[in-house]
N, C-alpha and C positions, 0 to 999 in steps of 0.2 A: 215136126214140132217137138221140142224137148220140154220137159217139166221145168217150171220156174225154179230158179236157183235158190239156194238157202241164204238166209240172212247171214251176214259176215260173222256174227257171234257164234254161229253154228256151222262154220265153214269146214270144220273137221269131220262133220257128219255127212256121209253120202245118203242117197235116198233109201238104202236098205241097211245102213249101218246103225248099230246101237251105240249109245255112249258107253264109256268104260264102266260106269256104275249106274245101274238102273235106278231111276227115281222111285220112291215109294210114297204113299199118301202122307206119311209123317214128314217127308222132306219138302213137300209142296207148299209154296207160299202163294196165297191169292190176295191180290191187291187191286186197287183202282188203277186203271191205265193212265198214262200221261202221254204228252206229245212225243216224248222220247221213245215211246214204244211203237210209234207209227210204222217204222220199217219192219219190225218183228211181226206185228199184226198183219201188215200187208203181205209179207212172205208166207205166213201160215195160211192166210185166207186164200192166196193164189195157189199154193201147193195143194191145199185141201180140195178146192174147187176143181183143179186140174185132175187130181186123182179120181174124183167122183165122176166127172163128166167127159173125160178123154174118150174119144171114139164115138161120142153121141152127136158131134157137130164137126164142121170143117175146122182145119187148123186156123184159118183166117178169123173165123167167128170166135174161136176160143181165145186167140190172142187179143182180139178187140175187146172181148168181155173182161178179160183179166186186166187189160190196160185201163178200162173205164172204171171198174169197181174195186180193184185191188192195187192201185198205185199207192205209193207212199203219200203223195199229195192228197189223194182222195181220203185215205184213212186219217191223215192229220186234220183235214177239214171236218170229218165226222167226230173226231175226238173233241173238237171245239164246239160241236153242235149241242145245244142245251137239251135237245130231245133225246139224246143218246147217252147211255151209261155203259162204259166198257170196263170189264175186269180182265186181268191176265193171271194165268197160273204159271209159276216158274219154279225152278230148282237151281241149286248151285252146282256147277261142274268145273273142276279145276280152278276154283276161286272166282268164276265168272257166273253171273246170273244168266240162265237160259230160259227164255220165254217159250213155253211149250204149248200153250193153249190160250184161247181168249173167248169171251162172250160179249154180246152187245144187246142191250135192252133198248127198245124204242117206244116212245109214247105217242107219236103223231101219225100212226098208221092204223089201218083197219081192214077188215074183210066183212063181206055180207053176213057170214055165219057168226060173227061176234058183235054185230051192231046192236043186238038187243041188250048188251051189257053197257052201262054208262061209260062214256069215254074215260072219265077220271078213275074208273075201277079196273080198267084193262091195260095190258102192256104187251107188246110183242117181244118175244125172244128172237131177235132178228138173226143172230148168228151165235153158234157155240161150236168152235172148231178146235180140235186138238191136232197138232202136227202129226202126220201119219207115221213118222218114225217113232212116236211115243205112244201109239195106240197100245192098249192092253197093260198100261202101267199104273192104273188107278188114278189118273188125272181127271177124267171126265166127271166122275161122281162128285168129288168135293167141289169142283168148279160149278156144276149144276146146283148143288146145295147153296153155295155162296150167291149164285145168280138169282135163285128164287128168294133168298133172304133179302137181296138188294131190291128185288121187285116189290116185296112187302114194304121195305123201308121207303120206297117211292110212293106208297099208298095204293098199290095195285091189289085187287082181290082176285084177279083172273089173269092168266098168262096164256098166250097162244103163239104158235110158230108154224112155219111151213117147212116140209121135208119132202125131198124128191121121192116119188112113189116107188122107185126102184132101189132106194137106199135102205136095204133091209137091216144093215147094221145099226144105222141111226134110228130107224123106226123101232127096233127092238129095245134100244136104250131108252128112248122116250116112253115107251110102254112100261118099262120097268120102274120108271120114276113117276108114273101116274098120269101121263098124257093119253088122251083118247082122240080118235078122229072125229072131227065135227064138220068137215067140208073139204073142198079142193079148189084149186085155181090153176090156170095155165101161166107159164112164163116162157120167155124166148131167149135162147142163146143164138144170136143171129137170126136166121130164118127157121131154126129148128125149135119146134114147140115141145115143151116138157110139161109135166103135170106135177104139182106139189100137192101133197095131202096137208090140210090144215088140222093141227092138233091143238087141243086146249086142256087146261088144268085149273081147277080152283085152288086158290092159295089159302 
């Protein structure tokens, strides 16, 4: 099994290659996503999920999961879903916009450990993914800040998320921005059971 391919706008970048000029926080633009971002978001999501979970399940299960949850059509449908709010973080490279990360907030989900909070006061940070070739370039922090601001704009007073228990990099980042563990749940990639920690933060 090979890693998902890059979005065409990033085709000059291999899995371990850096762009010719590293983005800095001052270069990053964060904006609401549109349907035109579906392919970029799908690519980032698929590559990020692959990099995190490769080796934890069969090739067939991985391919099936990526096809179901990170196809361009699936993301386009989510972008049109009124329960979801997407942001993208981008920078300009050689005169072209490069979408390097995205986040997605969702209002119609719940977990047992957050059900004591009124539904209108809570929101799930369903995804916040930075393309792995841009890790360490200061993109995640401003995207998280903008995402939390968007959650407040949507009326939320509490935000929660799930993170794989073995994803130490992500857990460390969430801890630094004020999330704490409040529970856990299982999820499956094919027949392989994984465990997410549920983290929460008051806004």
